[in-house]
N, C-alpha and C positions, 0 to 999 in steps of 0.2 A: 550425528548432524549431516555426514556425508550421505548416509542412506537416504535421508530426507530430500537431499538435493537430486539424487538419482530418480526417486519417485516423482518429484516435482518436474523433472525434465521429461519423464514419460507423459505426464499430463499435458505438458506444453507442447509436445510433439503431436499428441492426439488432437489438440485444438486446432493447431495450425495447419497440420498435414502438409501438403505440397503447395498450399496457398501462399507461403511466404515468398516464393519466387516471383509471385505476380503482383505483390504489394505495390510496386511502383507504377502499376497501370492505373491505380485509383485516382480519381481527380474529383475533389470537392464533393465526396459521397455523403459525408455527415454521419451522425450516430447510427442510424438504421443499417447502413451499409457495413460499418466497422463491427457493429455488434453481430450481424449476420455472418460476417467472415471470421469472427473470433479474434480480431486484431486488437480490440479495446473491450475493456470490461468496466461497466458502471455498477452492476449489481447482478445477481442471479433470480431467477424465479424458482421458488421452492415453497413447500409447506413445512418444511423442516425449520424449527426454531434455531437458526444459526445466524450469526452476525459477525462481520469482519471490522474491527477496529483498526484504524490506520492512524499512524503519527508521521507528520512531515516536518522537515527542516532540522532535524537533530543530527547527531547526538548533542545533548546539553549535559554538562557535568552535575548539574543540580536536578533539574526537572526530569530528565530521562530516567535516572535512578528511582525518583520518586513514583514515576509511571510504572516502572518495573516492579516495584514493591507492591503496588496496588494490584497489578495483574497477577502476581503470584498469590497474593492474599485470596483473590477470588478464582483462582485456577483458570485464569483466562489467558488466551493467546492472541497475539496482535502481530501487525506488519509494520515495520518502520522503514519509511522512505528516507534514506540518509543523504546528506550532502557530503560530497567527497572530502572537501577541505575541512569540514568539522569532524569527520570520521578520522582524518589524519591527525587531528588535533587531540581528539579523545578517543584513542583506540581502545582503552580499557572499557569504556561504556559500550562501544560496538561489540567487543568481545563478550560482555555480559549479556547482551541481547541474544546472540547467537547460543551461548551456553544454556540459556533459560529456554531454548526451543522456540523463540519468536522468529519471525521472518524478516530478512533484511533485504531491502530493494533500493534501487537507484533513483536519485532525485537530483542528478547532475552534480558537478563538482563546485561550481560557484553560485548556483541558484540565479541564473540570469532570466529575467522576464521575457526577453527577446533573444532568439538565437538562431543561427543559421544552421543548416543541415550538417555542414562540415565541422562547425564548432560543437554541435551536439554530439556528433560521433566522437570527437575527441574527449568531451567531458564524460560521456558514457564509459568510455574505455578507461579513463584515468580513475574514475570512481570505482569501477569494477575491479580494477587491479589493486586499489587500496583495500576494498572489502575483502578481497581474496587473501591478501597479505596478512590481514587480521585474523580472519576466520577459517581460511583454507577453502572457502567455497565461493562461487560466482552468483550473483543474483540474476534472475532471469525477468524481473519485473521492472518497469520504469514508469514514473509518474511525471508528466510535464508540470513545470513550475506554474503555479497559479491555476492549473487545469487548462492552460491555454494551449490550443493545438490547431495544426493545419495538416494538409495532406503530407507535405514535405516532412513535418515532424514525425507524423505517424510512420510513414514510410521509411525513414531513416531508422527509427527505433526498431521496427519489424525486421528490416534488412539486417540489422545488427544482432538479431536474435532475441529481442525482447517481446514481451506482451505488455501493452500499455494499460495501466491501471487508473481508472478515474475514481469516482465515488458516487453514490446515490445522490442526486442533486438536492433532495430534500433533507439530506444528512450531512450538509456543510455546517458544522458548528459555529464557523466564523470566530472561533475563539481567539484568533490572532488580532482581533478588533477589541479584545478584552470587554465583551459586552455585559459581563456580570455572570455569576455562577447560575443564577436561576434561568437565565435566557439559554445558556448552554444546555442545562439540564432538560428544559422544556423542549428544546430543538430537537434533542435525540428521542426523548421518551414519547413525545406527542405524535411522532410520525414513524416510529419504528415498525419495520416489517421484516419477515424473515428473508434472508438473502441480501439485506442491505450492507453497503459498505460505508462506514462512518469516517469522516475526515475531522481529525484533531491535529494539533501541533505541539510537539514537545520542546521546541526551541523558537528562536526568532524574536524573542522578547520575553516579558514577564508571563510565565504560564502557570502561575499559582491558582488563577481561576479554573484552568483546565484540570488541575490536580484535584481541587475541591469538588468540581463537577463530577469527576470520575468516582469520587467517594460516594456520590449519590446514585450515579447511573449504573455502575456495576452490580451493586447488591440488588437494585430494583430490577434490572433486567434478568438477573440470575434468578430472582424470585419468581419472575414471569415464565421461566422455564428456557431462557435462551442460553445457548452455548456460544462462547466467543472463540472463533476460529481464525486461523491465518487465511490470506488470500489463496494460497495453494490449496488449503483444505476446502475452501469455498468452492473452488473450481472443480476440485475432485468430486464434491457432492453433485455439481451441475452436470458433470460428465458420466456419473454412475448410471448404469441401466436402471430402468424402472423395475420395481419389485412386481413379480407376477401376480 
């Protein structure tokens, strides 16, 4: 696990380079600016059939283990954006996520929809420390609650040493709305492309639809030749030199 963190750290530094120190100079630049600078990731462009499944708002004592069971069944890896206060409450679930070589990332401590830079800094650190106490590693990725961000939020995260991870806009399953299993499955399968980042939730309500949708999505994408990777692995593919 620790060797993976070292490897991820190298990727992180390659992406950011010396640009971190200048993050605070950005003003309302938007997605093109942040993508070009490497501060925020929505997806990658690649011909390789890889996809990153991500899960927000956990851990949950019932649904997260069910997700983990399915991922193990299909030899899939994923990234879990955990809420600090829930990680504190269910450390054994967080520990299992790490032990099974999935990625653990920061989704704040209390999951506030609106937050000041000072409070964000505080919540990131608190959640970071909790994750470290449980797993022995520190997360390097952060996802804003609800995908809501502005320059102050991005700059705060960058200056605290994080890369901000969003998701492919067409791969928001909206499973938190419990739209029905068929709609979740269709959302993912109808628009899937190599390099996508898919957004699911493993907590925050009844996630039985998410579980049942994954039971269909995982084998179908596997049959199509997709490999399920962590966000770090996705970034590594993005930064790998092209073959001659």
